[in-house]
C-alpha positions in Angstrom: 13.4 25.2 -20.2 11.5 24.5 -17.0 10.3 27.6 -15.0 11.1 26.9 -11.3 8.4 28.9 -9.6 8.4 30.4 -6.1 5.2 31.3 -4.2 3.2 33.9 -6.0 5.2 33.7 -9.3 3.3 32.9 -12.6 4.3 31.5 -16.0 2.5 31.5 -19.3 1.2 28.2 -20.7 1.5 27.5 -24.4 -0.2 24.1 -24.5 -3.8 23.3 -23.7 -3.4 19.6 -22.9 -1.3 19.2 -19.8 -0.4 16.9 -17.0 0.1 18.0 -13.4 2.5 15.7 -11.7 2.6 15.6 -7.9 5.3 13.9 -5.8 4.7 14.1 -2.1 6.8 11.3 -0.5 3.7 10.2 1.4 0.2 9.3 0.2 -1.9 12.4 -0.4 -5.3 13.0 -1.9 -5.3 15.2 -5.0 -8.3 17.3 -6.1 -9.0 20.2 -8.4 -11.5 23.0 -8.0 -12.9 25.0 -10.9 -13.6 28.7 -10.2 -15.1 31.6 -12.1 -13.4 34.9 -12.9 -13.6 35.9 -9.2 -12.3 32.5 -8.0 -15.7 31.4 -6.7 -16.7 27.7 -6.7 -20.3 27.4 -7.8 -21.1 24.1 -6.0 -19.7 20.6 -5.4 -20.0 19.8 -9.1 -17.2 22.2 -9.7 -14.7 20.1 -7.8 -13.0 17.0 -9.1 -11.9 14.7 -6.3 -11.4 10.9 -5.6 -15.2 10.4 -5.2 -16.0 12.3 -8.4 -12.7 12.2 -10.4 -13.9 13.5 -13.8 -15.1 17.0 -14.7 -15.1 18.6 -18.2 -11.5 19.0 -19.2 -10.2 17.6 -15.9 -9.5 14.2 -14.4 -7.9 13.5 -11.0 -6.7 10.3 -9.4 -9.2 8.0 -7.6 -6.6 6.9 -5.2 -4.5 8.6 -2.5 -0.9 8.1 -3.6 2.6 9.5 -3.2 2.8 10.3 -7.0 -0.1 11.7 -9.0 -0.8 12.6 -12.6 -3.7 14.9 -13.1 -5.0 15.3 -16.7 -6.1 18.8 -17.8 -7.5 20.0 -21.2 -7.9 23.7 -21.0 -9.7 23.9 -24.4 -12.4 21.6 -22.9 -13.2 24.0 -20.0 -16.5 25.8 -20.2 -16.4 29.6 -20.7 -17.5 30.1 -17.1 -14.3 28.5 -15.8 -11.5 30.9 -15.4 -9.4 29.2 -12.7 -8.3 25.6 -11.9 -6.9 25.2 -8.4 -4.9 22.1 -7.6 -5.5 20.9 -4.0 -3.6 18.4 -1.9 -4.6 17.0 1.5 -3.2 14.5 3.9 -5.8 11.7 4.2 -4.3 10.3 7.4 -5.0 13.6 9.1 -8.6 12.6 9.3 -8.1 8.8 9.5 -6.1 9.0 12.8 -2.9 7.4 11.4 0.2 8.6 9.6 1.3 12.3 9.2 -1.3 14.8 10.3 0.5 17.9 9.0 2.6 18.8 6.0 5.3 20.1 8.2 6.2 16.5 9.3 6.7 15.2 5.7 8.9 16.2 2.8 7.9 19.3 0.9 5.5 18.3 -2.0 6.7 18.9 -5.5 4.3 19.9 -8.3 5.1 20.1 -12.0 3.1 21.2 -15.0 4.1 19.1 -18.0 3.1 18.5 -21.6 1.7 15.1 -22.5 5.2 14.0 -23.6 6.5 14.6 -20.1 8.3 17.9 -20.9 8.2 20.1 -17.8 6.7 23.6 -18.4 6.8 24.8 -14.8 7.5 23.3 -11.4 7.0 24.4 -7.8 8.2 22.9 -4.5 5.8 23.8 -1.7 8.0 24.9 1.2 7.2 26.6 4.4 4.3 24.4 5.5 3.9 23.4 9.1 0.5 22.7 10.8 -1.4 22.6 7.5 -3.1 19.4 6.4 -4.6 20.8 3.1 -3.0 23.1 0.6 -3.8 24.9 -2.6 -0.6 23.9 -4.5 -1.0 26.0 -7.7 -3.6 27.4 -10.0 -4.1 27.6 -13.7 -5.9 30.8 -14.6 -7.3 32.5 -17.7 -6.3 36.1 -18.3 -7.2 38.0 -21.5 -7.8 34.7 -23.4 -4.5 33.1 -22.4 -3.8 30.6 -19.7 -1.1 30.9 -17.0 0.1 28.9 -14.0 0.7 30.5 -10.6 2.5 29.0 -7.6 0.2 29.4 -4.6 1.2 27.2 -1.6 -1.7 28.4 0.6 -2.1 25.9 3.4 -5.0 25.3 5.9 -4.7 23.8 9.3 -8.4 23.0 9.3 -8.0 20.7 6.3 -10.3 20.6 3.3 -13.3 21.9 5.1 -11.5 25.2 5.9 -10.0 25.3 2.4 -13.3 25.0 0.6 -15.0 27.5 3.0 -12.2 30.0 2.1 -13.0 29.3 -1.6 -16.6 30.4 -1.0 -18.2 27.0 -1.2 -21.3 26.8 1.0 -21.3 23.0 1.2 -17.6 23.0 2.4 -18.0 20.6 5.3 -20.2 18.1 3.4 -17.8 18.0 0.4 -14.8 17.6 2.7 -16.5 14.7 4.5 -17.4 13.0 1.2 -13.8 13.3 0.0 -12.5 11.9 3.3 -14.9 9.0 2.9 -13.7 8.3 -0.7 -10.1 8.5 0.3 -10.5 6.3 3.3 -12.1 3.6 1.2 -9.2 3.9 -1.2 -6.6 3.6 1.6 -8.4 0.5 2.8 -7.5 -1.2 -0.5 -4.0 0.3 -0.9 -1.0 -1.9 -0.9 1.1 -1.2 2.1 4.3 0.7 1.0 7.6 -0.5 2.4 9.2 1.7 5.1 11.5 4.4 3.9 15.1 3.3 3.2 18.2 5.3 3.9 20.4 6.2 0.8 22.7 3.3 1.8 19.7 1.0 1.5 18.5 2.1 -1.9 18.1 -0.8 -4.2 20.8 -1.4 -6.8 20.8 -3.9 -9.6 24.6 -4.3 -9.1 26.0 -6.7 -6.6 25.7 -5.2 -3.1 28.9 -4.3 -1.4 29.8 -6.5 1.6 28.1 -5.2 4.7 30.1 -3.7 7.5 29.6 -4.9 11.1 28.5 -2.6 13.9 32.0 -2.7 15.4 33.3 -1.1 12.2 31.1 2.0 12.7 28.6 1.5 9.8 25.1 2.9 9.8 22.1 0.8 9.3 21.6 -0.3 5.8 18.4 -1.1 3.9 15.0 -1.6 5.5 15.7 -3.8 8.5 13.1 -6.3 9.6 12.3 -5.5 13.1 12.1 -8.0 15.9 8.5 -7.7 17.0 8.6 -5.4 20.0 7.6 -6.5 23.4 4.6 -4.6 24.7 5.6 -1.0 25.1 7.7 -0.8 22.0 11.0 -2.3 23.3 12.7 -5.0 21.4 11.9 -8.5 22.5 14.6 -9.7 24.8 15.6 -6.1 25.5 19.2 -5.4 26.4 19.6 -8.8 28.0 20.7 -10.1 24.6 24.1 -8.4 24.9 25.5 -6.5 22.0 26.8 -3.0 21.8 26.2 -0.6 24.7 23.9 2.4 24.1 25.5 5.2 22.2 25.5 8.8 23.3 25.8 8.3 27.1 23.1 9.9 29.2 20.4 9.9 26.5 17.1 8.6 27.6 14.1 7.2 25.7 11.0 9.4 26.5 8.7 6.5 25.3 10.3 4.0 27.6 8.2 3.3 30.8 11.4 3.3 32.8 13.0 6.3 31.1 16.2 4.3 30.7 19.0 4.9 28.2 18.3 4.6 24.5 19.8 1.6 22.9 20.7 2.6 19.4 21.9 -0.8 18.3 19.8 -2.8 16.0 18.2 -5.8 17.8 19.0 -8.2 15.0 22.6 -7.1 14.5 24.1 -8.3 17.7 27.2 -9.8 16.1 30.2 -8.1 14.7 30.6 -10.6 11.9 29.3 -9.2 8.6 26.9 -11.3 6.5 28.3 -13.1 3.5 28.3 -11.1 0.3 25.5 -11.8 -2.2 26.2 -14.3 -5.0 28.0 -12.8 -7.9 26.2 -12.5 -11.2 27.7 -14.3 -14.2 29.3 -12.0 -16.6 27.0 -10.6 -19.3 27.6 -10.8 -23.0 28.9 -7.7 -24.7 26.0 -5.3 -25.4 23.6 -7.3 -23.2 22.1 -6.2 -19.8 23.6 -7.6 -16.7 22.1 -11.0 -15.8 20.0 -10.7 -12.6 20.9 -12.5 -9.4 18.8 -13.2 -6.3 19.7 -10.9 -3.5 21.4 -8.1 -5.4 19.7 -5.4 -3.4 21.5 -4.0 -0.4 20.7 -5.2 3.1 22.2 -6.7 6.2 20.9 -10.2 5.6 19.8 -12.2 2.6 16.2 -12.0 3.8 16.5 -8.2 3.9 18.1 -8.1 0.4 15.4 -10.3 -1.1 12.7 -8.1 0.6 14.2 -5.0 -0.9 14.6 -6.6 -4.3 11.0 -7.7 -4.4 9.9 -4.1 -3.6 12.3 -2.8 -6.2 10.7 -5.1 -8.8 7.2 -3.8 -7.7 8.3 -0.2 -8.1 10.0 -0.9 -11.4 6.9 -2.5 -12.8 4.7 0.3 -11.5 6.8 3.0 -13.1 7.5 1.3 -16.4 3.7 0.7 -16.8 3.0 4.3 -15.9 5.5 5.5 -18.6 3.9 3.2 -21.2 0.4 4.4 -20.4 1.5 8.0 -20.5 3.2 7.5 -23.9 0.0 5.9 -25.3 -2.1 8.7 -24.0 0.2 11.2 -25.6 0.1 9.3 -28.9 -3.7 9.3 -28.8 -3.9 13.0 -27.9 -1.5 13.9 -30.7 -3.4 11.8 -33.3 -6.7 13.4 -32.2 -5.3 16.9 -32.5 -3.8 16.2 -36.0 -7.1 14.7 -37.2 -9.0 17.7 -35.9 -6.7 20.1 -37.6 -6.8 18.3 -40.9 -10.6 18.0 -40.9 -11.1 21.6 -39.8 -9.9 22.8 -43.2 -12.7 22.3 -45.8 -10.1 22.1 -48.6 -8.7 18.9 -47.1 -12.1 17.2 -47.5 -11.9 17.4 -51.3 -10.1 14.7 -53.0 -7.7 12.4 -51.2 -6.1 15.0 -48.9 -8.3 14.1 -45.9 -7.6 10.4 -46.3 -3.9 11.0 -46.6 -3.9 13.2 -43.5 -5.8 10.5 -41.5 -3.4 7.8 -42.7 -0.4 9.9 -41.7 -1.8 10.6 -38.3 -2.6 7.0 -37.6 0.9 6.0 -38.9 2.6 8.4 -36.5 0.3 7.1 -33.7 1.3 3.5 -34.4 4.9 4.4 -34.5 4.8 6.1 -31.1 2.9 3.2 -29.5 5.3 0.7 -31.0 8.2 2.6 -29.6 6.6 2.7 -26.2 5.7 -1.0 -26.4 9.3 -1.9 -27.3 10.6 0.0 -24.3 8.0 -1.7 -22.1 8.9 -5.1 -23.5 12.6 -4.5 -22.8 11.9 -3.6 -19.2 9.4 -6.5 -18.8 12.0 -9.0 -20.2 14.5 -7.9 -17.6 11.8 -8.2 -14.8 10.8 -11.7 -16.0 14.5 -12.8 -15.9 14.8 -11.3 -12.4 11.6 -13.0 -11.2 12.9 -16.3 -12.5 15.9 -16.2 -10.2 14.3 -14.4 -7.3 11.2 -16.7 -6.9 13.1 -19.9 -6.2 15.4 -18.2 -3.7 12.7 -16.8 -1.5 12.4 -18.1 2.1 9.2 -19.7 3.2 7.7 -16.5 4.6 8.0 -14.9 1.1 7.4 -18.0 -1.0 4.4 -19.5 -2.7 2.9 -22.7 -1.3 4.3 -24.6 -4.4 7.9 -23.5 -3.7 10.1 -26.5 -2.9 11.4 -24.7 0.2 8.3 -25.8 2.1 9.4 -29.4 1.8 12.4 -28.6 3.9 10.4 -26.5 6.3 11.5 -26.2 9.9 9.8 -24.1 12.6 11.8 -20.8 12.6 13.7 -19.5 15.6 13.0 -15.8 14.9 10.3 -13.8 13.2 10.8 -12.8 9.6 10.6 -9.3 8.2 7.4 -9.9 6.3 5.1 -12.6 4.9 3.5 -13.1 1.5 -0.2 -12.5 1.2 -0.5 -13.4 -2.5 0.6 -12.0 -5.9 0.2 -8.7 -7.8 0.2 -8.1 -11.5 -0.7 -5.5 -14.1 -2.6 -6.0 -17.4 0.4 -4.9 -19.4 2.5 -7.7 -17.8 0.4 -10.8 -17.4 3.4 -13.0 -17.2 4.9 -11.3 -14.2 3.7 -11.9 -10.6 5.1 -9.7 -7.9 4.9 -11.1 -4.4 2.7 -9.0 -2.1 4.7 -8.7 1.1 3.3 -7.4 4.3 5.6 -6.3 7.1 5.5 -8.1 10.4 4.2 -7.6 13.1 0.9 -6.8 11.5 -0.1 -3.1 11.7 -3.7 -3.6 10.5 -6.1 -6.4 10.3 -7.3 -8.3 7.2 -10.8 -8.4 5.7 -11.3 -11.5 3.4 -14.2 -10.5 1.2 -16.7 -13.4 0.9 -19.1 -11.3 -1.3 -19.6 -11.7 -5.0 -17.2 -9.8 -7.2 -16.9 -9.2 -10.9 -14.6 -12.0 -12.0 -11.8 -10.8 -14.3 -12.1 -13.8 -16.6 -15.9 -13.5 -16.9 -16.6 -16.6 -14.9 -19.4 -16.7 -12.3 -19.0 -17.8 -8.7 -22.1 -18.2 -6.6 -22.4 -17.0 -3.0 -21.9 -20.4 -1.4 -18.6 -21.0 -3.3 -17.4 -17.5 -2.5 -17.9 -18.2 1.2 -16.0 -21.4 0.9 -13.2 -19.8 -1.1 -12.9 -16.9 1.4 -12.5 -19.3 4.3 -9.9 -21.4 2.4 -8.0 -18.1 1.8 -8.3 -17.1 5.5 -7.0 -20.5 6.5 -4.0 -20.2 4.1 -3.1 -16.8 5.6 -3.5 -18.1 9.1 -1.4 -21.1 8.4 1.4 -19.0 6.9 1.4 -16.7 10.0 1.6 -19.8 12.3 4.4 -21.2 10.1 6.7 -18.1 10.1 6.5 -17.4 13.8 8.6 -19.3 16.4 6.8 -22.0 18.2 4.3 -20.7 20.7 4.7 -17.0 19.7 1.5 -16.9 17.6 -1.9 -18.0 18.8 -5.0 -18.3 16.6 -8.6 -18.1 17.8 -11.7 -18.7 15.6 -15.2 -17.5 15.9 -17.6 -19.5 13.7 -21.1 -18.9 15.1 -23.0 -21.1 12.7 -20.3 -23.7 12.2 -20.4 -23.1 8.4 -16.6 -23.0 8.2 -15.9 -26.4 9.7 -14.7 -28.0 6.4 -12.3 -25.1 5.5 -11.0 -25.0 9.1 -10.1 -28.7 9.2 -6.4 -28.2 8.6 -6.3 -25.9 11.7 -8.6 -28.0 13.9 -7.2 -31.4 13.0 -3.6 -30.5 13.5 -4.3 -28.9 16.9 -2.7 -25.5 16.3 -5.7 -23.5 17.4 -5.9 -22.1 20.9 -9.2 -23.9 21.3 -12.2 -25.3 19.3 -13.9 -22.7 17.1 -16.4 -20.7 19.2 -20.0 -21.2 18.0 -23.2 -19.5 18.8 -23.8 -16.1 20.4 -22.4 -17.3 23.7 -19.2 -18.4 22.1 -18.8 -15.0 20.3 -19.3 -13.2 23.6 -16.8 -15.3 25.5 -14.0 -15.0 22.9 -14.4 -11.2 22.4 -14.6 -10.6 26.2 -11.4 -12.5 26.7 -9.5 -10.7 24.0 -10.7 -7.2 24.9 -9.8 -7.9 28.5 -6.3 -8.9 27.3 -6.0 -5.6 25.5 -7.1 -3.7 28.6 -4.6 -5.5 30.8 -1.6 -4.9 28.6 -2.5 -1.2 28.1 -2.9 -0.7 31.9 0.4 -2.3 32.5 2.1 -0.1 29.9 0.4 3.1 31.2 1.4 2.2 34.7 5.0 1.9 33.7 5.1 -1.8 34.6 5.1 -3.9 31.4 6.3 -6.9 33.3 3.6 -6.8 35.9 1.1 -9.0 34.1 -0.7 -11.9 35.7 1.3 -15.2 36.1 1.0 -17.4 33.1 -0.1 -14.6 30.9 0.3 -15.6 27.2 2.6 -13.0 25.6 2.3 -14.4 22.1 0.8 -12.5 19.2 -3.0 -13.2 18.9 -5.1 -13.6 15.8 -8.9 -13.7 15.8 -10.6 -15.2 12.7 -14.2 -14.2 12.5 -16.3 -16.2 10.0 -19.9 -15.7 8.9 -20.2 -12.1 10.2 -22.7 -10.7 11.3 -24.4 -14.0 12.4 -24.2 -14.2 16.2 -23.2 -10.6 16.7 -25.1 -7.9 18.5 -24.2 -4.2 18.8 -22.0 -4.9 21.9 -20.0 -7.5 20.0 -19.6 -5.2 17.0 -18.3 -2.4 19.3 -15.8 -5.0 20.7 -14.6 -5.8 17.2 -14.0 -2.2 16.5 -12.1 -1.9 19.8 -9.9 -4.8 18.9 -9.3 -3.3 15.4 -8.3 0.1 16.8 -6.4 -0.9 20.0 -5.4 -4.5 19.4 -2.4 -4.3 16.9 -0.3 -2.1 19.3 -0.5 -4.8 22.0 -0.3 -7.9 19.7 -4.0 -8.6 19.0 -5.1 -8.8 15.4 -8.3 -9.4 13.5 -9.1 -11.3 10.3 -12.7 -10.9 9.1 -14.3 -13.2 6.6 -17.4 -11.4 5.6 -19.6 -9.9 2.9 -20.0 -6.2 3.4 -23.3 -6.1 1.6 -24.8 -8.6 3.9 -23.6 -6.6 6.9 -25.0 -3.3 5.5 -27.8 -3.4 8.1 -25.4 -2.1 10.7 -25.0 1.1 8.6 -22.3 3.6 9.6 -21.4 1.6 12.7 -19.3 -0.7 10.7 -17.7 1.9 8.3 -14.7 2.7 10.6 -14.1 -1.1 11.0 -14.0 -1.7 7.3 -11.7 1.2 6.6 -9.2 0.0 9.2 -8.8 -3.4 7.5 -6.9 -4.4 4.4 -9.4 -5.9 2.0 -8.3 -9.0 0.2 -10.3 -11.3 -2.1 -10.7 -15.0 -2.6 -10.6 -14.7 -6.4 -8.4 -12.5 -8.6 -9.6 -8.9 -8.4 -8.2 -5.5 -9.4 -9.1 -3.6 -6.3 -5.7 -2.8 -4.9 -3.6 0.3 -5.6 0.0 1.1 -5.2 1.2 4.1 -3.1 3.2 5.7 -6.0 1.1 6.2 -9.1 -2.2 4.6 -8.0 -2.3 1.7 -10.6 -5.1 -0.7 -10.1 -3.3 -4.0 -9.4 -4.8 -7.4 -9.9 -4.5 -9.3 -6.6 -4.3 -13.1 -6.7 -4.8 -14.8 -3.4 -2.4 -17.6 -2.3 -3.5 -21.1 -3.2 -2.3 -24.5 -2.1 -1.7 -26.8 -5.2 -4.6 -29.2 -5.7 -4.0 -32.5 -3.8 -1.0 -31.1 -2.0 -0.6 -31.9 1.7 2.0 -29.2 2.3 -0.3 -27.0 4.4 -1.2 -29.9 6.8 2.5 -31.0 6.9 3.6 -27.5 7.9 0.9 -27.1 10.5 1.7 -30.6 12.0 5.3 -29.5 12.5 4.1 -26.3 14.1 1.9 -28.3 16.5 4.7 -30.7 17.3 7.2 -27.9 18.0 4.6 -26.4 20.5 4.2 -29.7 22.3 8.0 -30.2 22.5 8.6 -26.7 23.7 6.0 -26.9 26.4 7.4 -30.0 28.0 
């Protein structure tokens, strides 16, 4: 029976090999500090954290995530260790984004379990407010036995204050190192979908018909927002008609005019409910229900497919986590049985030792086979679901080889998200989950043109990597242009040395760029000055409470700057302008896509570190650098690729250019 602890309560531990499972609802960094009998930490080597995740008898996650599993082997602890403190910290508190205190998020839940998942003790850390770091619980040795105690001690000063309170002299340096490791991890983290209401939870059953606004329904699912006009108001504002603001007299404190709050959804301006999702064919007796595209809840088919894709991503992450945990448990059990059998000298005489080893390996094989059977059953269901979902995806979510592109028409509204590539896990090589990124972009992209360790062992030289990186950047830019209405997305290119001319041909030859690629130091200076001035103008208009008081003819479209061959042609001033665009641009519709090799740019030193951390790193070849926000799996990212010999990209861009010309007449 699980002991549900309250602050200060303890509980004995009867097992030495344990897992500490953490569920926080938001990405947190997990660490563990080893202490002596007085609780003192004897240096940074006594702390396991994302930058140094392994210590004797202890392993923590390398990635900030909403769900963690920390491995603990109490028998492997040195005699000097009498206490293991489990620490949690909000990484965004130091990164300047996301929640900065535990009081603004759901109470973290921590459970101590056996390797088979059986809970021994659990603790919900309540009562937190301004704290950004907390000692969740501690495992401590008392009279030769181990116990767990619920602590819940929080620190508003973050990890630095926590470590200082633990008696660590290098508290500030260690906290800074952990922040750096976590920031690098967050830069490669897959963006989690926004939280969904209970009505929007994904269901594998057919979704119930949605109810219109005039029928008093609450919002369902994770609606795709119309990109806001500058200042955070929906594009088109209240001039689109629709329901009047609810709760008369309420005002929006974030609105420059302080006007009434419009609680209606900007994309649900009709009382007619959407058509129900297609019904799944009846399943055979004893067989699972056959999947159908769009079976998740949502107001539109696009929203249902978006929620369904993210549901598949979560399903694959968790079924793989369960399989890995089962295999770890089987290995641990076999090691323990072999150790016990061989520790008895009598078992080494005759065939008793061989019999014990064979029995232990047989039990290991049986457990692994059972786990694999469960995994294969889940994977079969996901494969079947993928086979019906992939062909049904709209262009924004579809691969370049999807037939939907042959019927492409320039859209009239902005989609919820767009596809940046595919994700897969080594346990499920046959399943590709679309990597969807919400629109409008909240962070820029960094397309890595440096050499990486290829997963298939092949070698790609630096010249080919630069070419592949630019091809990938062009594919991303083309998709962004394709999913926005005509004239609502503008692309600028900085190519100082002209090395990307061949890859940029689809953009330059179809005429979809705002102007020719800027070359040389003068071109870099001119483009950056123009975009930084744009950011300044929009911000001044917003701060002055006059978002409509922009110069006549001001281009209100979203702006994307593609930077190739960095740092060629850039001086310190230009680098600072890039950082300014990364930090301030997304809130006013200016986004950055860097095509660069970080090692080649290392000469700028720490000046570039904040820039790299602010961008989502993608690669031009398959690479397992991305992590999910739930269990921190290392996902293999596969960039989007246009089929060899296909003209689909040029055809799509030609339609975009034609729609712009027609709309400007």
